[in-house]
C-alpha positions, -999 to +999 in steps of 0.1 A: +000+000+000+013+035-007+002+070+000-008+092-029-011+129-024-040+147-043-045+184-038-022+183-008-043+157+011-028+123+016-050+093+007-043+056+011-047+041-024-037+005-030-010+002-056-012-030-075+020-048-079+028-070-109+006-101-110+020-130-090+038-157-107+014-183-121+028-211-099+026-190-068-009-180-075-020-215-082-002-228-051-022-203-030-054-214-047-045-251-042-038-246-005-072-231+001-093-253-022-079-288-015-098-294+017-132-286+001-123-306-030-112-336-009-145-336+010-165-334-023-144-361-039-149-384-009-187-378-010-188-385-047-168-418-046-169-430-010-133-441-010-105-421+006-078-432-018-099-427-049-109-393-036-073-382-032-065-393-067-096-374-080-085-343-062-049-346-076-062-351-112-087-322-108-060-299-095-037-309-124-064-302-150-072-269-133-035-259-133-033-267-170-063-245-177-053-219-150-054-188-173-090-197-182-101-210-148-089-180-128-109-156-150-142-167-133-143-189-102-114-213-100-130-234-072-161-239-094-139-249-123-120-274-101-153-288-087-168-293-121-135-309-133-137-332-102-173-342-110-164-349-146-134-370-137-156-389-113-181-396-141-152-407-164-140-431-136-174-444-131-179-451-168-146-470-169-154-492-139-192-492-142-194-508-108-182-500-073-178-526-047-181-513-011-164-535+014-181-543+046-161-532+077-160-568+089-142-578+056-114-554+061-080-569+070-069-569+107-048-540+117-065-516+093-069-480+105-098-478+129-123-449+131-148-445+160-174-472+154-204-449+152-188-424+129-176-452+106-211-468+105-227-435+097-202-427+070-206-462+055-244-459+056-242-426+038-219-439+011-240-469+006-272-448+003-255-424-021-244-453-042-281-462-048-286-429-067-279-423-103-247-405-111-266-372-118-286-375-086-256-382-066-236-352-080-265-328-074-274-341-039-237-340-028-231-305-042-265-291-031-271-306+003-237-319+016-216-291+002-243-265+009-242-248-026-273-230-038-294-244-066-281-217-089-245-225-081-251-263-087-268-255-120-239-233-131-213-257-118-227-287-137-240-269-167-277-279-162-309-259-158-322-247-125-353-269-129-331-300-135-313-293-102-345-289-083-363-320-097-332-342-096-324-332-060-360-338-050-360-373-065-326-381-051-336-370-016-368-390-018-347-421-027-322-414+001-351-411+026-365-444+015-331-461+017-321-446+050-355-444+066-366-408+074-352-402+109-357-365+105-394-364+114-406-329+113-374-314+099-368-303+063-336-315+045-334-286+020 
């Protein structure tokens, strides 16, 4: 910040320095965006290792398109890339196999039992949704994005987000059993 004098009166006017180096700018973005992207990736695929790989690939693609991504909202660009990479992975594998906690090898990392059971139940319930329903429900209700943000992020209409989220939530309620009697989920 520097002080500029106009008509004898000092004013604080921010002086913009030269744009930061592309790598430094992206590193700063990556440091702030990685936790949110990791959470979204985990919710989309239900596996910690696949989620880490998805985040790495999404950040790599975002870096390659950084001049274009930074013009608008780089986090939205990275999230959309993440969702698209997840779709590509799903298309390649066509089937996910969730392992029961009892089938895990001995000595594996243990989480608190209730938390692990809740997470497992959520992932299994999300796996019953179609790919589109899952993306929309995760972004809208688990990430807390507005309907407009989800529509813009995924390149679909606002009505598609509303109807797909409604059908997805209805299916989740039937799978999980509605334990939120009297509470709205939206």
